[in-house]
N, C-alpha and C positions, 0 to 999 in steps of 0.2 A: 488759136491754140488756147486763148484765155476762155473762149466760150466752152471749150472742151472741159477745162479744169472746172469752171463753174458748174458745168453739168455733173461732173463727177462729185463735187461736194453736195450738190442737191441729192443725187442718187445715194451717196453715203448716209446722209442724214435720214433719209426715208427708207432704208433697207432694215426691215424688222428682223431678218435672220442673222444679222451681223452683231457680234458682241460689242458692248459699249467700248471696251477696250480697243478692239479692232477699228470701230468708228473713229475713235480719237486718233489713232495712229494714221489711218488713212486720210482723215480730215486734215491733220497737221501737214502731211506730205503734200496734199493738194494745195493747201493754203499757201505754203512756201513756194510751190511752183507758180501759183497764180501772182504772188508777190514779185517773184523774179520776172515774170512776163510783163507785169505792169512797170517795173522799173526799166526794162529793156525797151519797151514801146515808147516811154517817155523820152529815154536816152537817145532813141533813134531819131527823134525830131528836134532835139537840141543840136544846133549847128556849131555854136560858139558860147564860150563861157568868158564874160569879162570880169577881171578882178583888178584891184589897184596895182597888182604886179604885172599885168598884161592880160592877153587874151589867148585862150586854148581852143584849138579846133580839132585836136585829135579825138576821134570817136571813141577810142579805148579809155582815154583819160576823162572825157565827158561822162562815159558810163560809169567809170570808177568814182567820179566825183558824185553823180546822182545816186549811186548805190550806198555811198558813205555820208550822204547829206543828212543834216538834222530833219526831223519831222516837219518842222515849219517851213523850212527851205523847200523840201520836196512838195509840200502843200502849196506853196507860193508859186511854184513852177507849174504844177498841174492846174492851178487856178487860172493862171495866165494862158495855158493852153486851151482851157475850156472857153475862155472869153474869145480867144482867136477863132475857135472852131465855131462858136455861136455867130461870130461876125461873118464867117465865110459860108455858113450854112445856106443852102438854097431855100428860099422861102416858098410856102405853099402857093400854089397858083390855082386861080379859079378858072374853071372850064365850063363848057355848055355842049351838050350832045347836039350834033347837027341834025339828027332826025327827030328826036323827041323834045328838045331844047331843055332837058333836065340840067340844072346847075348843079355842080359838085366841085370838091376841092381835090387837088392832086398833090401829093407830096413828092417833090422832086429830089432824088438822092443820087450820089455818084458812086454807088456801091458796085464794084466790079462783078459782084456774084449776080447782080440783076441785069447785067448787059444784054443777055440773050433772052431774058424772061425772068420772072420772079424766082429767085434762087435756083436757076437751071444748071 
Protein backbone atom coordinates (compact mmCIF):
# COMPACT_ATOMS: atom_id res chain seq x y z
CA UNK A 1 0.00 0.00 0.00
CA UNK A 2 2.80 2.41 0.83
CA UNK A 3 4.33 1.82 -2.57
CA UNK A 4 1.02 2.68 -4.23
CA UNK A 5 0.77 5.94 -2.27
CA UNK A 6 4.37 6.82 -3.18
CA UNK A 7 3.55 6.21 -6.82
CA UNK A 8 0.45 8.41 -6.52
CA UNK A 9 2.56 11.24 -5.11
CA UNK A 10 5.08 10.86 -7.94
CA UNK A 11 2.29 10.91 -10.54
CA UNK A 12 0.68 13.97 -8.96
CA UNK A 13 3.93 15.92 -9.00
CA UNK A 14 4.60 15.06 -12.65
CA UNK A 15 1.05 15.63 -13.96
CA UNK A 16 1.30 18.71 -16.19
CA UNK A 17 -2.46 18.81 -16.84
CA UNK A 18 -3.42 19.15 -13.16
CA UNK A 19 -3.78 22.60 -11.60
CA UNK A 20 -1.39 23.54 -8.79
CA UNK A 21 -4.30 23.74 -6.34
CA UNK A 22 -5.48 20.24 -7.25
CA UNK A 23 -1.90 18.94 -7.00
CA UNK A 24 -1.59 20.39 -3.49
CA UNK A 25 -4.92 18.85 -2.40
CA UNK A 26 -4.12 15.41 -3.82
CA UNK A 27 -0.52 15.50 -2.58
CA UNK A 28 -1.76 16.35 0.92
CA UNK A 29 -4.27 13.49 0.93
CA UNK A 30 -1.68 10.98 -0.33
CA UNK A 31 0.92 12.23 2.15
CA UNK A 32 -1.53 11.79 5.05
CA UNK A 33 -2.32 8.25 3.86
CA UNK A 34 1.41 7.45 3.52
CA UNK A 35 2.02 8.74 7.06
CA UNK A 36 -0.85 6.60 8.40
CA UNK A 37 0.56 3.52 6.65
CA UNK A 38 4.01 4.20 8.08
CA UNK A 39 2.68 4.53 11.63
CA UNK A 40 0.57 1.40 11.17
CA UNK A 41 3.52 -0.64 9.88
CA UNK A 42 5.69 0.46 12.82
CA UNK A 43 2.89 -0.28 15.30
CA UNK A 44 2.44 -3.74 13.79
CA UNK A 45 5.98 -4.80 14.70
CA UNK A 46 6.01 -3.37 18.24
CA UNK A 47 4.79 -6.13 20.53
CA UNK A 48 5.25 -4.47 23.92
CA UNK A 49 5.88 -1.05 25.41
CA UNK A 50 7.56 -0.90 28.83
CA UNK A 51 7.07 2.15 31.05
CA UNK A 52 7.78 2.88 34.71
CA UNK A 53 4.08 2.13 35.30
CA UNK A 54 4.22 -1.32 33.69
CA UNK A 55 4.05 -2.98 30.30
CA UNK A 56 1.46 -2.70 27.56
CA UNK A 57 0.81 -5.47 25.01
CA UNK A 58 -2.58 -4.44 23.62
CA UNK A 59 -2.03 -3.77 19.87
CA UNK A 60 -4.69 -1.01 19.83
CA UNK A 61 -3.03 0.82 22.72
CA UNK A 62 0.43 0.37 21.18
CA UNK A 63 -0.86 1.84 17.90
CA UNK A 64 -2.44 4.74 19.81
CA UNK A 65 0.85 5.37 21.65
CA UNK A 66 2.89 5.36 18.44
CA UNK A 67 0.33 7.50 16.64
CA UNK A 68 0.52 10.12 19.42
CA UNK A 69 4.23 9.83 20.18
CA UNK A 70 6.52 12.82 19.90
CA UNK A 71 8.65 12.98 16.77
CA UNK A 72 11.86 12.05 18.61
CA UNK A 73 10.20 8.99 20.20
CA UNK A 74 8.87 7.80 16.82
CA UNK A 75 12.27 8.37 15.19
CA UNK A 76 13.95 6.43 18.02
CA UNK A 77 11.62 3.48 17.44
CA UNK A 78 12.14 3.50 13.67
CA UNK A 79 15.91 3.82 14.13
CA UNK A 80 15.94 0.78 16.41
CA UNK A 81 13.78 -1.15 13.90
CA UNK A 82 16.19 -0.24 11.09
CA UNK A 83 19.14 -1.49 13.16
CA UNK A 84 17.32 -4.75 13.86
CA UNK A 85 16.45 -5.12 10.17
CA UNK A 86 20.07 -4.54 9.14
CA UNK A 87 21.21 -7.21 11.59
CA UNK A 88 18.66 -9.68 10.24
CA UNK A 89 19.18 -8.96 6.53
CA UNK A 90 20.63 -11.81 4.55
CA UNK A 91 24.06 -10.96 3.24
CA UNK A 92 25.10 -11.00 -0.40
CA UNK A 93 26.34 -14.44 -1.43
CA UNK A 94 29.18 -15.08 -3.85
CA UNK A 95 28.43 -17.66 -6.52
CA UNK A 96 30.09 -19.21 -9.54
CA UNK A 97 28.49 -20.60 -12.68
CA UNK A 98 29.19 -24.33 -13.00
CA UNK A 99 29.43 -24.09 -16.80
CA UNK A 100 31.45 -20.92 -17.51
CA UNK A 101 32.86 -20.37 -14.00
CA UNK A 102 31.80 -16.69 -14.05
CA UNK A 103 31.85 -15.21 -10.50
CA UNK A 104 28.88 -13.08 -9.42
CA UNK A 105 27.01 -11.93 -6.34
CA UNK A 106 23.45 -12.91 -5.41
CA UNK A 107 21.27 -10.74 -3.21
CA UNK A 108 19.25 -13.11 -1.05
CA UNK A 109 15.85 -11.75 -0.03
CA UNK A 110 12.85 -13.08 1.83
CA UNK A 111 10.31 -11.15 -0.26
CA UNK A 112 7.17 -13.26 -0.62
CA UNK A 113 6.49 -11.63 -4.00
CA UNK A 114 9.63 -13.32 -5.36
CA UNK A 115 8.80 -16.82 -4.12
CA UNK A 116 7.77 -18.19 -7.52
CA UNK A 117 10.01 -15.89 -9.55
CA UNK A 118 10.85 -12.23 -9.69
CA UNK A 119 7.63 -10.38 -8.81
CA UNK A 120 5.42 -13.13 -10.25
